[in-house]
Backbone as CSV, one residue per row, in Angstrom:
resi,resn,N_x,N_y,N_z,CA_x,CA_y,CA_z,C_x,C_y,C_z
1,ALA,0.914,-1.417,-0.202,-0.158,-0.145,-0.049,0.702,1.039,0.267
2,MET,1.718,0.792,0.697,2.799,2.409,1.163,3.394,2.731,-0.498
3,ASP,3.999,1.619,-1.193,4.628,1.870,-2.334,3.387,2.509,-3.423
4,LEU,2.444,1.971,-3.316,1.110,1.818,-4.259,0.713,3.781,-4.160
5,SER,0.843,4.178,-3.028,0.636,5.351,-2.522,1.733,6.451,-3.145
6,LEU,2.519,5.768,-2.975,3.777,6.998,-3.316,3.862,6.958,-4.752
7,SER,3.718,6.165,-5.703,3.597,6.089,-7.306,2.056,6.671,-7.691
8,SER,1.346,6.449,-6.974,0.122,6.978,-7.315,0.329,8.898,-7.170
9,LYS,0.941,8.933,-5.932,1.087,10.630,-5.693,2.298,11.210,-6.835
10,ILE,3.115,10.530,-7.084,4.280,10.800,-8.227,3.391,10.900,-9.631
11,ARG,2.507,10.245,-9.835,1.736,10.300,-10.920,0.809,11.214,-10.764
12,GLU,-0.127,11.550,-10.032,-0.801,12.803,-9.747,-0.418,14.378,-10.078
13,GLY,1.134,14.254,-9.410,1.921,15.436,-9.428,2.151,15.673,-10.663
14,LEU,2.790,14.429,-11.564,3.444,14.512,-12.624,2.394,15.167,-13.834
15,ARG,1.085,14.205,-13.646,0.221,14.436,-14.768,-0.171,15.957,-14.693
16,ALA,-0.067,16.352,-13.339,-0.860,18.035,-13.078,0.090,18.909,-13.696
17,LYS,0.991,18.936,-14.032,2.134,19.237,-14.561,2.523,19.215,-15.787
18,GLY,1.692,18.618,-16.235,1.489,18.255,-17.777,2.189,16.887,-18.548
19,HIS,2.736,16.098,-17.592,3.448,14.902,-18.026,2.531,13.995,-18.692
20,SER,3.058,12.929,-19.791,1.929,11.999,-20.192,2.362,10.847,-19.318
21,ASP,1.429,10.034,-19.478,1.511,8.708,-18.659,2.605,8.120,-19.245
22,THR,3.038,7.927,-20.913,3.595,7.121,-21.221,5.448,7.904,-20.848
23,ASP,5.396,9.238,-20.784,6.742,9.733,-19.783,7.119,9.443,-18.599
24,ILE,5.749,9.659,-17.612,5.700,9.183,-16.484,5.971,7.418,-16.212
25,ASN,5.675,6.456,-16.895,6.224,5.095,-16.846,7.970,5.063,-17.125
26,ASP,8.042,5.405,-18.213,9.617,5.456,-18.896,10.180,6.262,-17.656
27,MET,9.969,7.566,-16.994,10.962,7.653,-16.063,10.954,6.768,-14.918
28,LEU,9.789,6.378,-14.682,9.915,5.710,-13.409,10.459,4.167,-13.526
29,ARG,10.305,3.852,-14.792,11.020,2.333,-15.089,12.727,2.646,-15.064
30,LYS,13.126,3.716,-15.198,14.496,4.256,-15.438,15.426,3.197,-14.214
31,PRO,16.423,2.296,-14.347,16.995,1.528,-13.107,17.215,2.682,-11.913
32,GLN,17.839,3.920,-12.261,18.197,4.867,-11.285,16.718,5.389,-10.381
33,ASN,15.429,4.890,-10.903,14.438,5.473,-10.197,13.591,4.457,-9.402
34,GLN,14.289,3.010,-9.308,13.583,2.054,-8.703,13.672,2.118,-7.094
35,ARG,14.678,2.777,-6.757,14.893,2.376,-5.288,13.583,3.167,-4.515
36,PHE,13.194,2.883,-3.566,12.074,3.540,-2.743,12.649,4.870,-2.249
37,GLU,13.745,4.947,-1.953,14.387,6.031,-1.233,14.150,7.596,-2.400
38,GLU,14.587,7.140,-3.388,14.843,8.021,-4.267,13.258,8.619,-4.782
39,ARG,12.624,7.382,-5.104,11.192,8.145,-5.153,10.504,8.637,-4.274
40,ALA,10.927,8.484,-3.100,10.219,9.488,-1.924,10.940,10.315,-1.382
41,LYS,12.107,10.990,-2.103,12.781,12.129,-2.035,12.453,12.948,-3.274
42,ALA,13.203,12.529,-4.381,13.779,13.273,-5.154,12.708,13.325,-6.540
43,ILE,11.884,12.149,-6.535,11.040,12.072,-7.699,9.503,13.019,-7.221
44,LEU,9.390,12.784,-5.604,8.171,13.184,-5.428,8.251,14.553,-5.305
45,LYS,9.664,15.053,-4.886,9.731,16.504,-4.277,9.571,17.150,-5.830
46,ASP,9.804,16.468,-6.945,9.718,16.928,-8.349,8.281,17.065,-8.974
47,ALA,7.781,16.307,-8.507,6.159,16.224,-8.845,5.360,16.990,-7.838
48,THR,5.535,16.983,-6.517,4.774,17.676,-5.716,5.217,18.714,-5.070
49,GLY,6.579,19.313,-4.720,7.029,19.849,-4.214,7.409,19.416,-2.570
50,GLN,6.756,18.180,-2.416,7.288,17.606,-1.238,7.940,16.438,-0.894
51,THR,8.655,16.393,0.002,9.321,14.876,0.407,8.804,14.120,1.052
52,VAL,8.642,12.505,1.225,8.153,11.812,2.411,9.027,11.964,3.731
53,PRO,10.326,12.495,3.581,10.547,12.630,5.018,10.122,13.890,5.547
54,ALA,9.895,15.314,4.878,9.382,16.205,5.480,8.155,15.891,6.309
55,LEU,7.207,14.861,5.938,6.008,14.406,6.290,5.973,14.356,7.666
56,ASP,6.430,13.306,7.907,7.094,13.057,9.223,8.617,12.285,9.681
57,ASN,9.643,12.924,10.175,10.701,11.975,9.820,11.279,11.310,10.903
58,THR,10.600,11.207,12.080,10.505,10.226,12.578,9.803,8.745,12.146
59,LEU,8.732,9.057,11.497,7.958,7.826,10.924,8.859,7.316,9.804
60,TRP,9.497,8.517,8.747,10.422,8.064,7.906,11.225,7.233,8.202
61,SER,11.810,7.616,9.470,13.055,6.863,9.868,12.743,4.991,10.191
62,ASP,11.575,5.211,10.669,11.021,4.104,11.705,10.875,2.929,9.939
63,VAL,10.260,3.538,9.140,9.612,2.758,8.053,10.874,2.524,7.002
64,SER,12.189,3.286,7.316,13.119,2.912,6.438,13.665,1.891,7.081
65,THR,13.979,1.801,8.444,14.576,0.777,9.181,13.498,-0.540,9.244
66,HIS,12.194,-0.408,9.097,11.414,-1.490,8.794,11.818,-2.304,7.646
67,ARG,11.651,-1.611,6.415,12.452,-1.903,5.213,13.863,-2.856,5.140
68,THR,14.409,-2.228,5.793,15.655,-2.529,5.615,15.619,-4.045,6.609
69,VAL,15.345,-4.087,7.810,15.558,-4.855,8.589,14.581,-5.878,8.799
70,VAL,13.461,-5.615,8.525,12.159,-6.902,8.913,11.655,-6.996,7.499
71,ARG,11.556,-6.340,6.648,10.944,-6.427,5.225,11.958,-7.506,4.551
72,GLN,13.326,-7.009,4.301,13.995,-7.893,3.806,14.973,-9.011,4.768
73,GLY,14.689,-8.950,5.786,15.055,-10.075,6.700,14.030,-11.102,6.494
74,VAL,12.828,-10.963,6.378,11.570,-11.717,6.602,11.473,-12.562,4.777
75,THR,11.936,-11.698,3.962,12.341,-11.991,2.586,13.762,-13.181,2.381
76,HIS,14.232,-12.737,2.712,15.858,-13.351,2.900,16.152,-14.421,3.855
77,SER,15.145,-14.726,4.669,15.139,-15.945,5.620,14.055,-16.406,5.916
78,ASN,14.291,-17.351,6.700,12.977,-18.082,7.208,12.412,-17.784,8.583
79,ALA,12.935,-16.734,9.307,12.738,-16.055,10.505,11.488,-15.014,10.130
80,GLU,10.494,-15.221,11.191,9.296,-14.067,10.742,9.484,-13.504,12.359
81,PRO,9.044,-11.964,11.793,9.051,-11.455,13.369,8.248,-11.640,14.477
82,GLU,8.576,-11.207,15.386,7.225,-11.415,16.333,5.897,-10.643,16.154
83,LYS,5.135,-10.966,16.693,3.534,-10.487,16.165,3.351,-9.080,16.464
84,ALA,4.155,-8.510,17.479,3.960,-7.275,18.102,4.788,-6.208,16.730
85,ASP,6.325,-6.699,16.808,7.004,-6.081,15.629,5.990,-6.094,14.374
86,ALA,5.830,-7.052,13.922,5.157,-7.408,12.576,3.510,-5.983,12.468
87,GLU,3.066,-5.728,13.811,1.762,-5.036,13.904,2.454,-3.753,13.524
88,LYS,3.478,-3.463,14.703,4.074,-2.045,14.363,4.540,-1.687,13.085
89,VAL,5.393,-2.694,12.170,5.608,-2.549,11.051,4.589,-2.251,9.931
90,VAL,3.555,-2.892,10.063,2.129,-2.863,9.625,1.411,-1.239,9.337
91,ASN,1.322,-0.951,10.708,0.617,0.334,10.992,1.523,1.305,10.892
92,ASP,2.973,1.278,10.814,3.670,2.415,10.500,3.459,2.579,8.630
93,PHE,3.463,1.353,8.164,3.557,1.733,6.728,2.392,2.244,6.205
94,LEU,1.483,1.628,6.668,-0.140,2.364,6.848,-0.092,3.751,6.780
95,ARG,0.456,4.221,8.057,0.328,5.602,8.574,1.065,6.366,7.450
96,LEU,2.273,5.908,6.791,3.227,6.654,6.118,2.331,6.641,4.596
97,ALA,1.951,5.463,4.016,0.734,5.714,2.878,-0.276,6.872,2.972
98,GLN,-1.003,6.687,4.503,-1.930,7.764,4.586,-1.521,9.313,4.158
99,LEU,-0.316,9.537,5.235,0.147,10.832,4.757,0.797,11.023,3.353
100,ILE,1.200,10.048,2.699,1.537,10.422,1.430,0.304,10.707,0.600
101,ARG,-0.937,9.847,0.530,-1.761,10.245,0.069,-2.387,11.877,0.360
102,THR,-2.288,12.357,1.377,-3.004,13.459,1.620,-1.917,15.008,1.194
103,ILE,-0.792,14.373,0.582,0.334,15.837,-0.045,-0.823,16.061,-1.370
104,PRO,-0.660,17.794,-0.975,-1.515,18.309,-2.062,-0.903,18.454,-3.270
105,VAL,-1.436,18.258,-4.622,-0.855,18.589,-5.641,-0.993,19.980,-6.598
106,PRO,-0.105,20.421,-6.769,0.165,21.935,-6.652,-0.627,22.099,-8.205
């Protein structure tokens, strides 16, 4: 949900600036634009004038850690997080997705 919210907001902002869907797709598919951090900072700033860290830097820091430690850790091992940890990760991801959706598009 978080990645989708980010991509949707980028698309919304770039469309408002007159970019075509084809141009947006091409830009987002470039290898240098695949990283979540790049999209959350530079690309979103270009699209809306806002970065994700500026919405809530503490939440951004937590989500960045979750993505590295929990998401990647679970993906590359058989270890599952404790229920309380998993709930915090999901709740933080959903909170950040909601904040992204509320960014106004100029």
